[in-house]
Biopython code that builds the backbone (N, CA, C, O; Angstrom):
import numpy as np
from Bio.PDB.StructureBuilder import StructureBuilder

atoms = [
    (1, "MET", "N", (89.326, 83.966, 103.855)),
    (1, "MET", "CA", (89.329, 84.376, 102.468)),
    (1, "MET", "C", (89.187, 85.884, 102.379)),
    (1, "MET", "O", (88.492, 86.497, 103.189)),
    (2, "ALA", "N", (89.835, 86.470, 101.413)),
    (2, "ALA", "CA", (89.815, 87.919, 101.264)),
    (2, "ALA", "C", (88.430, 88.441, 100.887)),
    (2, "ALA", "O", (88.104, 89.581, 101.218)),
    (3, "THR", "N", (87.620, 87.654, 100.215)),
    (3, "THR", "CA", (86.307, 88.121, 99.767)),
    (3, "THR", "C", (85.146, 87.398, 100.427)),
    (3, "THR", "O", (83.991, 87.750, 100.186)),
    (4, "GLU", "N", (85.418, 86.407, 101.244)),
    (4, "GLU", "CA", (84.353, 85.588, 101.820)),
    (4, "GLU", "C", (83.381, 86.447, 102.623)),
    (4, "GLU", "O", (83.768, 87.143, 103.561)),
    (5, "GLY", "N", (82.121, 86.382, 102.234)),
    (5, "GLY", "CA", (81.079, 87.103, 102.940)),
    (5, "GLY", "C", (81.072, 88.602, 102.689)),
    (5, "GLY", "O", (80.338, 89.329, 103.358)),
    (6, "GLN", "N", (81.867, 89.080, 101.745)),
    (6, "GLN", "CA", (81.938, 90.510, 101.464)),
    (6, "GLN", "C", (81.244, 90.834, 100.151)),
    (6, "GLN", "O", (81.164, 90.007, 99.243)),
    (7, "THR", "N", (80.749, 92.049, 100.081)),
    (7, "THR", "CA", (80.270, 92.568, 98.810)),
    (7, "THR", "C", (81.443, 93.265, 98.125)),
    (7, "THR", "O", (82.491, 93.481, 98.734)),
    (8, "PHE", "N", (81.260, 93.603, 96.889)),
    (8, "PHE", "CA", (82.294, 94.321, 96.143)),
    (8, "PHE", "C", (82.637, 95.639, 96.833)),
    (8, "PHE", "O", (83.809, 95.984, 96.980)),
    (9, "ASP", "N", (81.610, 96.369, 97.254)),
    (9, "ASP", "CA", (81.828, 97.654, 97.931)),
    (9, "ASP", "C", (82.628, 97.475, 99.222)),
    (9, "ASP", "O", (83.522, 98.270, 99.511)),
    (10, "GLN", "N", (82.315, 96.442, 99.994)),
    (10, "GLN", "CA", (83.048, 96.174, 101.230)),
    (10, "GLN", "C", (84.501, 95.806, 100.947)),
    (10, "GLN", "O", (85.403, 96.221, 101.675)),
    (11, "TRP", "N", (84.725, 95.036, 99.901)),
    (11, "TRP", "CA", (86.078, 94.629, 99.519)),
    (11, "TRP", "C", (86.937, 95.856, 99.223)),
    (11, "TRP", "O", (88.072, 95.958, 99.688)),
    (12, "LEU", "N", (86.378, 96.787, 98.443)),
    (12, "LEU", "CA", (87.111, 98.013, 98.133)),
    (12, "LEU", "C", (87.342, 98.844, 99.388)),
    (12, "LEU", "O", (88.441, 99.350, 99.613)),
    (13, "LYS", "N", (86.303, 98.981, 100.198)),
    (13, "LYS", "CA", (86.416, 99.788, 101.415)),
    (13, "LYS", "C", (87.452, 99.202, 102.375)),
    (13, "LYS", "O", (88.258, 99.942, 102.939)),
    (14, "ASN", "N", (87.440, 97.893, 102.565)),
    (14, "ASN", "CA", (88.400, 97.249, 103.462)),
    (14, "ASN", "C", (89.829, 97.391, 102.968)),
    (14, "ASN", "O", (90.766, 97.384, 103.767)),
    (15, "ALA", "N", (90.006, 97.519, 101.653)),
    (15, "ALA", "CA", (91.338, 97.687, 101.077)),
    (15, "ALA", "C", (91.740, 99.160, 101.005)),
    (15, "ALA", "O", (92.860, 99.478, 100.607)),
    (16, "GLY", "N", (90.841, 100.046, 101.383)),
    (16, "GLY", "CA", (91.151, 101.469, 101.351)),
    (16, "GLY", "C", (91.211, 102.039, 99.945)),
    (16, "GLY", "O", (91.950, 102.986, 99.678)),
    (17, "VAL", "N", (90.428, 101.456, 99.050)),
    (17, "VAL", "CA", (90.382, 101.931, 97.666)),
    (17, "VAL", "C", (89.058, 102.670, 97.482)),
    (17, "VAL", "O", (87.999, 102.044, 97.448)),
    (18, "PRO", "N", (89.112, 104.008, 97.362)),
    (18, "PRO", "CA", (87.858, 104.773, 97.239)),
    (18, "PRO", "C", (87.206, 104.564, 95.874)),
    (18, "PRO", "O", (87.780, 104.889, 94.835)),
    (19, "GLN", "N", (86.018, 104.024, 95.904)),
    (19, "GLN", "CA", (85.319, 103.685, 94.665)),
    (19, "GLN", "C", (85.065, 104.926, 93.817)),
    (19, "GLN", "O", (85.129, 104.860, 92.590)),
    (20, "HIS", "N", (84.782, 106.040, 94.448)),
    (20, "HIS", "CA", (84.478, 107.262, 93.697)),
    (20, "HIS", "C", (85.698, 107.790, 92.927)),
    (20, "HIS", "O", (85.542, 108.563, 91.982)),
    (21, "ALA", "N", (86.894, 107.384, 93.319)),
    (21, "ALA", "CA", (88.111, 107.846, 92.653)),
    (21, "ALA", "C", (88.525, 106.953, 91.482)),
    (21, "ALA", "O", (89.495, 107.258, 90.788)),
    (22, "LEU", "N", (87.812, 105.870, 91.261)),
    (22, "LEU", "CA", (88.160, 104.933, 90.192)),
    (22, "LEU", "C", (87.478, 105.320, 88.884)),
    (22, "LEU", "O", (86.339, 105.786, 88.876)),
    (23, "SER", "N", (88.185, 105.122, 87.793)),
    (23, "SER", "CA", (87.585, 105.359, 86.473)),
    (23, "SER", "C", (86.638, 104.189, 86.168)),
    (23, "SER", "O", (86.718, 103.141, 86.810)),
    (24, "PRO", "N", (85.756, 104.368, 85.201)),
    (24, "PRO", "CA", (84.874, 103.257, 84.824)),
    (24, "PRO", "C", (85.653, 102.006, 84.405)),
    (24, "PRO", "O", (85.231, 100.884, 84.686)),
    (25, "GLN", "N", (86.789, 102.204, 83.734)),
    (25, "GLN", "CA", (87.603, 101.072, 83.311)),
    (25, "GLN", "C", (88.223, 100.354, 84.517)),
    (25, "GLN", "O", (88.236, 99.124, 84.573)),
    (26, "GLN", "N", (88.729, 101.120, 85.468)),
    (26, "GLN", "CA", (89.298, 100.514, 86.681)),
    (26, "GLN", "C", (88.225, 99.769, 87.452)),
    (26, "GLN", "O", (88.462, 98.671, 87.956)),
    (27, "LEU", "N", (87.063, 100.356, 87.542)),
    (27, "LEU", "CA", (85.948, 99.718, 88.240)),
    (27, "LEU", "C", (85.585, 98.392, 87.584)),
    (27, "LEU", "O", (85.334, 97.405, 88.274)),
    (28, "ALA", "N", (85.555, 98.366, 86.262)),
    (28, "ALA", "CA", (85.227, 97.135, 85.545)),
    (28, "ALA", "C", (86.280, 96.062, 85.790)),
    (28, "ALA", "O", (85.943, 94.895, 85.991)),
    (29, "VAL", "N", (87.551, 96.447, 85.777)),
    (29, "VAL", "CA", (88.634, 95.486, 86.023)),
    (29, "VAL", "C", (88.529, 94.940, 87.441)),
    (29, "VAL", "O", (88.687, 93.738, 87.655)),
    (30, "LEU", "N", (88.266, 95.805, 88.405)),
    (30, "LEU", "CA", (88.178, 95.355, 89.797)),
    (30, "LEU", "C", (86.934, 94.513, 90.053)),
    (30, "LEU", "O", (86.969, 93.588, 90.864)),
    (31, "GLU", "N", (85.844, 94.822, 89.375)),
    (31, "GLU", "CA", (84.651, 93.972, 89.503)),
    (31, "GLU", "C", (84.947, 92.572, 88.978)),
    (31, "GLU", "O", (84.527, 91.580, 89.574)),
    (32, "ALA", "N", (85.669, 92.493, 87.864)),
    (32, "ALA", "CA", (86.050, 91.190, 87.318)),
    (32, "ALA", "C", (87.015, 90.476, 88.264)),
    (32, "ALA", "O", (86.920, 89.262, 88.442)),
    (33, "ALA", "N", (87.939, 91.218, 88.871)),
    (33, "ALA", "CA", (88.886, 90.630, 89.831)),
    (33, "ALA", "C", (88.145, 90.079, 91.039)),
    (33, "ALA", "O", (88.467, 88.996, 91.528)),
    (34, "PHE", "N", (87.164, 90.813, 91.517)),
    (34, "PHE", "CA", (86.369, 90.360, 92.652)),
    (34, "PHE", "C", (85.615, 89.079, 92.294)),
    (34, "PHE", "O", (85.564, 88.139, 93.087)),
    (35, "GLY", "N", (85.040, 89.051, 91.112)),
    (35, "GLY", "CA", (84.351, 87.843, 90.653)),
    (35, "GLY", "C", (85.298, 86.665, 90.538)),
    (35, "GLY", "O", (84.937, 85.540, 90.883)),
    (36, "PHE", "N", (86.509, 86.913, 90.058)),
    (36, "PHE", "CA", (87.519, 85.860, 89.964)),
    (36, "PHE", "C", (87.808, 85.274, 91.336)),
    (36, "PHE", "O", (87.841, 84.053, 91.494)),
    (37, "LEU", "N", (88.018, 86.129, 92.332)),
    (37, "LEU", "CA", (88.305, 85.640, 93.682)),
    (37, "LEU", "C", (87.125, 84.879, 94.271)),
    (37, "LEU", "O", (87.314, 83.893, 94.984)),
    (38, "ARG", "N", (85.922, 85.328, 93.979)),
    (38, "ARG", "CA", (84.738, 84.630, 94.486)),
    (38, "ARG", "C", (84.626, 83.226, 93.883)),
    (38, "ARG", "O", (84.255, 82.277, 94.574)),
    (39, "ARG", "N", (84.947, 83.100, 92.596)),
    (39, "ARG", "CA", (84.840, 81.813, 91.917)),
    (39, "ARG", "C", (86.021, 80.902, 92.199)),
    (39, "ARG", "O", (85.847, 79.707, 92.436)),
    (40, "CYS", "N", (87.216, 81.459, 92.172)),
    (40, "CYS", "CA", (88.428, 80.630, 92.260)),
    (40, "CYS", "C", (88.988, 80.510, 93.664)),
    (40, "CYS", "O", (89.788, 79.614, 93.932)),
    (41, "GLY", "N", (88.592, 81.375, 94.550)),
    (41, "GLY", "CA", (89.109, 81.329, 95.907)),
    (41, "GLY", "C", (90.329, 82.214, 96.080)),
    (41, "GLY", "O", (90.798, 82.854, 95.139)),
    (42, "CYS", "N", (90.815, 82.234, 97.272)),
    (42, "CYS", "CA", (91.912, 83.125, 97.627)),
    (42, "CYS", "C", (93.161, 82.350, 98.014)),
    (42, "CYS", "O", (93.868, 82.723, 98.949)),
    (43, "ASP", "N", (93.427, 81.275, 97.294)),
    (43, "ASP", "CA", (94.654, 80.522, 97.547)),
    (43, "ASP", "C", (95.847, 81.328, 97.030)),
    (43, "ASP", "O", (95.684, 82.304, 96.299)),
    (44, "TYR", "N", (97.030, 80.906, 97.418)),
    (44, "TYR", "CA", (98.265, 81.621, 97.086)),
    (44, "TYR", "C", (98.394, 81.877, 95.586)),
    (44, "TYR", "O", (98.698, 82.998, 95.180)),
    (45, "TYR", "N", (98.172, 80.873, 94.772)),
    (45, "TYR", "CA", (98.390, 81.004, 93.337)),
    (45, "TYR", "C", (97.361, 81.921, 92.680)),
    (45, "TYR", "O", (97.699, 82.692, 91.781)),
    (46, "SER", "N", (96.117, 81.841, 93.122)),
    (46, "SER", "CA", (95.090, 82.736, 92.576)),
    (46, "SER", "C", (95.405, 84.184, 92.912)),
    (46, "SER", "O", (95.275, 85.067, 92.064)),
    (47, "LEU", "N", (95.819, 84.427, 94.152)),
    (47, "LEU", "CA", (96.151, 85.797, 94.559)),
    (47, "LEU", "C", (97.382, 86.310, 93.826)),
    (47, "LEU", "O", (97.429, 87.472, 93.423)),
    (48, "ARG", "N", (98.366, 85.456, 93.653)),
    (48, "ARG", "CA", (99.582, 85.860, 92.944)),
    (48, "ARG", "C", (99.278, 86.191, 91.485)),
    (48, "ARG", "O", (99.754, 87.197, 90.960)),
    (49, "MET", "N", (98.488, 85.344, 90.834)),
    (49, "MET", "CA", (98.128, 85.583, 89.445)),
    (49, "MET", "C", (97.316, 86.870, 89.312)),
    (49, "MET", "O", (97.547, 87.669, 88.405)),
    (50, "LEU", "N", (96.370, 87.061, 90.220)),
    (50, "LEU", "CA", (95.540, 88.256, 90.167)),
    (50, "LEU", "C", (96.365, 89.513, 90.414)),
    (50, "LEU", "O", (96.195, 90.509, 89.711)),
    (51, "SER", "N", (97.246, 89.480, 91.392)),
    (51, "SER", "CA", (98.052, 90.674, 91.653)),
    (51, "SER", "C", (98.955, 90.980, 90.466)),
    (51, "SER", "O", (99.125, 92.144, 90.104)),
    (52, "HIS", "N", (99.533, 89.954, 89.860)),
    (52, "HIS", "CA", (100.363, 90.168, 88.670)),
    (52, "HIS", "C", (99.531, 90.809, 87.561)),
    (52, "HIS", "O", (99.979, 91.761, 86.922)),
    (53, "PHE", "N", (98.345, 90.302, 87.335)),
    (53, "PHE", "CA", (97.475, 90.869, 86.305)),
    (53, "PHE", "C", (97.129, 92.325, 86.605)),
    (53, "PHE", "O", (97.263, 93.187, 85.736)),
    (54, "LEU", "N", (96.687, 92.601, 87.825)),
    (54, "LEU", "CA", (96.274, 93.961, 88.178)),
    (54, "LEU", "C", (97.422, 94.966, 88.054)),
    (54, "LEU", "O", (97.209, 96.126, 87.700)),
    (55, "LEU", "N", (98.631, 94.507, 88.348)),
    (55, "LEU", "CA", (99.783, 95.404, 88.268)),
    (55, "LEU", "C", (100.261, 95.629, 86.835)),
    (55, "LEU", "O", (100.903, 96.642, 86.556)),
    (56, "ASN", "N", (99.965, 94.722, 85.941)),
    (56, "ASN", "CA", (100.527, 94.789, 84.597)),
    (56, "ASN", "C", (99.512, 94.937, 83.473)),
    (56, "ASN", "O", (99.887, 94.912, 82.300)),
    (57, "CYS", "N", (98.234, 95.091, 83.809)),
    (57, "CYS", "CA", (97.209, 95.164, 82.762)),
    (57, "CYS", "C", (96.993, 96.575, 82.230)),
    (57, "CYS", "O", (96.211, 96.771, 81.300)),
    (58, "GLY", "N", (97.670, 97.548, 82.801)),
    (58, "GLY", "CA", (97.528, 98.919, 82.326)),
    (58, "GLY", "C", (96.333, 99.647, 82.904)),
    (58, "GLY", "O", (95.896, 100.656, 82.351)),
    (59, "ALA", "N", (95.797, 99.152, 84.008)),
    (59, "ALA", "CA", (94.634, 99.791, 84.628)),
    (59, "ALA", "C", (95.007, 101.019, 85.446)),
    (59, "ALA", "O", (94.130, 101.790, 85.836)),
    (60, "GLY", "N", (96.290, 101.210, 85.709)),
    (60, "GLY", "CA", (96.715, 102.389, 86.454)),
    (60, "GLY", "C", (96.512, 102.294, 87.953)),
    (60, "GLY", "O", (96.478, 103.314, 88.641)),
    (61, "LEU", "N", (96.378, 101.089, 88.461)),
    (61, "LEU", "CA", (96.237, 100.915, 89.909)),
    (61, "LEU", "C", (97.607, 101.007, 90.566)),
    (61, "LEU", "O", (98.610, 100.589, 89.987)),
    (62, "LYS", "N", (97.645, 101.546, 91.755)),
    (62, "LYS", "CA", (98.908, 101.678, 92.481)),
    (62, "LYS", "C", (99.260, 100.356, 93.149)),
    (62, "LYS", "O", (98.387, 99.556, 93.486)),
    (63, "VAL", "N", (100.559, 100.145, 93.331)),
    (63, "VAL", "CA", (101.047, 98.909, 93.946)),
    (63, "VAL", "C", (100.415, 98.718, 95.325)),
    (63, "VAL", "O", (99.985, 97.614, 95.658)),
    (64, "ALA", "N", (100.357, 99.768, 96.117)),
    (64, "ALA", "CA", (99.790, 99.655, 97.466)),
    (64, "ALA", "C", (98.315, 99.265, 97.420)),
    (64, "ALA", "O", (97.854, 98.500, 98.267)),
    (65, "GLN", "N", (97.572, 99.779, 96.448)),
    (65, "GLN", "CA", (96.160, 99.419, 96.310)),
    (65, "GLN", "C", (96.012, 97.937, 95.988)),
    (65, "GLN", "O", (95.206, 97.234, 96.597)),
    (66, "VAL", "N", (96.792, 97.481, 95.036)),
    (66, "VAL", "CA", (96.727, 96.072, 94.643)),
    (66, "VAL", "C", (97.119, 95.182, 95.815)),
    (66, "VAL", "O", (96.483, 94.156, 96.058)),
    (67, "ALA", "N", (98.155, 95.567, 96.536)),
    (67, "ALA", "CA", (98.601, 94.783, 97.690)),
    (67, "ALA", "C", (97.483, 94.644, 98.719)),
    (67, "ALA", "O", (97.260, 93.560, 99.257)),
    (68, "ARG", "N", (96.788, 95.735, 98.988)),
    (68, "ARG", "CA", (95.692, 95.673, 99.971)),
    (68, "ARG", "C", (94.518, 94.848, 99.440)),
    (68, "ARG", "O", (93.879, 94.124, 100.203)),
    (69, "LEU", "N", (94.232, 94.951, 98.155)),
    (69, "LEU", "CA", (93.117, 94.199, 97.571)),
    (69, "LEU", "C", (93.345, 92.699, 97.630)),
    (69, "LEU", "O", (92.409, 91.939, 97.881)),
    (70, "VAL", "N", (94.572, 92.264, 97.403)),
    (70, "VAL", "CA", (94.844, 90.820, 97.397)),
    (70, "VAL", "C", (95.470, 90.347, 98.699)),
    (70, "VAL", "O", (95.845, 89.183, 98.836)),
    (71, "ASN", "N", (95.578, 91.263, 99.650)),
    (71, "ASN", "CA", (96.026, 90.930, 101.005)),
    (71, "ASN", "C", (97.457, 90.375, 101.041)),
    (71, "ASN", "O", (97.729, 89.343, 101.654)),
    (72, "VAL", "N", (98.363, 91.096, 100.362)),
    (72, "VAL", "CA", (99.786, 90.783, 100.438)),
    (72, "VAL", "C", (100.521, 92.062, 100.823)),
    (72, "VAL", "O", (99.944, 93.148, 100.794)),
    (73, "SER", "N", (101.775, 91.932, 101.178)),
    (73, "SER", "CA", (102.542, 93.128, 101.521)),
    (73, "SER", "C", (102.824, 93.939, 100.259)),
    (73, "SER", "O", (102.802, 93.414, 99.145)),
    (74, "ARG", "N", (103.089, 95.222, 100.458)),
    (74, "ARG", "CA", (103.418, 96.082, 99.330)),
    (74, "ARG", "C", (104.695, 95.584, 98.657)),
    (74, "ARG", "O", (104.809, 95.618, 97.432)),
    (75, "GLN", "N", (105.633, 95.133, 99.442)),
    (75, "GLN", "CA", (106.905, 94.643, 98.913)),
    (75, "GLN", "C", (106.684, 93.422, 98.010)),
    (75, "GLN", "O", (107.283, 93.320, 96.939)),
    (76, "THR", "N", (105.839, 92.516, 98.441)),
    (76, "THR", "CA", (105.533, 91.337, 97.631)),
    (76, "THR", "C", (104.883, 91.738, 96.318)),
    (76, "THR", "O", (105.246, 91.225, 95.260)),
    (77, "ALA", "N", (103.924, 92.651, 96.382)),
    (77, "ALA", "CA", (103.255, 93.110, 95.163)),
    (77, "ALA", "C", (104.232, 93.850, 94.253)),
    (77, "ALA", "O", (104.181, 93.702, 93.032)),
    (78, "SER", "N", (105.102, 94.629, 94.837)),
    (78, "SER", "CA", (106.066, 95.390, 94.051)),
    (78, "SER", "C", (106.996, 94.484, 93.256)),
    (78, "SER", "O", (107.380, 94.812, 92.133)),
    (79, "ARG", "N", (107.352, 93.359, 93.832)),
    (79, "ARG", "CA", (108.233, 92.420, 93.125)),
    (79, "ARG", "C", (107.576, 91.848, 91.875)),
    (79, "ARG", "O", (108.266, 91.417, 90.951)),
    (80, "GLN", "N", (106.246, 91.843, 91.843)),
    (80, "GLN", "CA", (105.525, 91.286, 90.687)),
    (80, "GLN", "C", (105.325, 92.305, 89.585)),
    (80, "GLN", "O", (104.951, 91.948, 88.468)),
    (81, "GLN", "N", (105.564, 93.549, 89.882)),
    (81, "GLN", "CA", (105.347, 94.591, 88.888)),
    (81, "GLN", "C", (106.352, 94.472, 87.755)),
    (81, "GLN", "O", (107.552, 94.324, 87.985)),
    (82, "ASP", "N", (105.857, 94.538, 86.551)),
    (82, "ASP", "CA", (106.648, 94.495, 85.324)),
    (82, "ASP", "C", (107.387, 93.177, 85.111)),
    (82, "ASP", "O", (108.311, 93.115, 84.300)),
    (83, "ARG", "N", (106.997, 92.127, 85.824)),
    (83, "ARG", "CA", (107.554, 90.801, 85.540)),
    (83, "ARG", "C", (106.737, 90.174, 84.438)),
    (83, "ARG", "O", (105.508, 90.242, 84.447)),
    (84, "LYS", "N", (107.400, 89.580, 83.515)),
    (84, "LYS", "CA", (106.685, 88.940, 82.395)),
    (84, "LYS", "C", (106.813, 87.445, 82.485)),
    (84, "LYS", "O", (106.283, 86.727, 81.637)),
]
sb = StructureBuilder()
sb.init_structure("model")
sb.init_model(0)
sb.init_chain("A")
sb.init_seg("    ")
for serial, (resi, resn, name, xyz) in enumerate(atoms, 1):
    if name == "N":
        sb.init_residue(resn, " ", resi, " ")
    sb.init_atom(name, np.array(xyz, "f"), 0.0, 1.0, " ", f" {name:<3s}", serial, name[0])
structure = sb.get_structure()
C-alpha cells in the first residue's frame, strides 16, 4: 500500500513533494488525500479517483507530483488531466 505504515510527512517525502513549498490550501488537500487513502486503501480505483481529483481540483499540483503521490507513472497521471 502506498500509505501503509507511513505518516503524512513520510508520504510526502517518499513522493519527493517538499512540504515547505506547499501552500496551506495544497497542504489541506493533500492531508485529506492521505486520509482518504488510509481509510479506503490503495486499490486501483481509489488511486485513479484520487489522482483524477488531485489533477483537476485546482490545487495547482504538478502531474509528476500527483503521479508520485499515488504511485503511478507520469504518463498515466497525465492522461487523467482535464478529463471530465
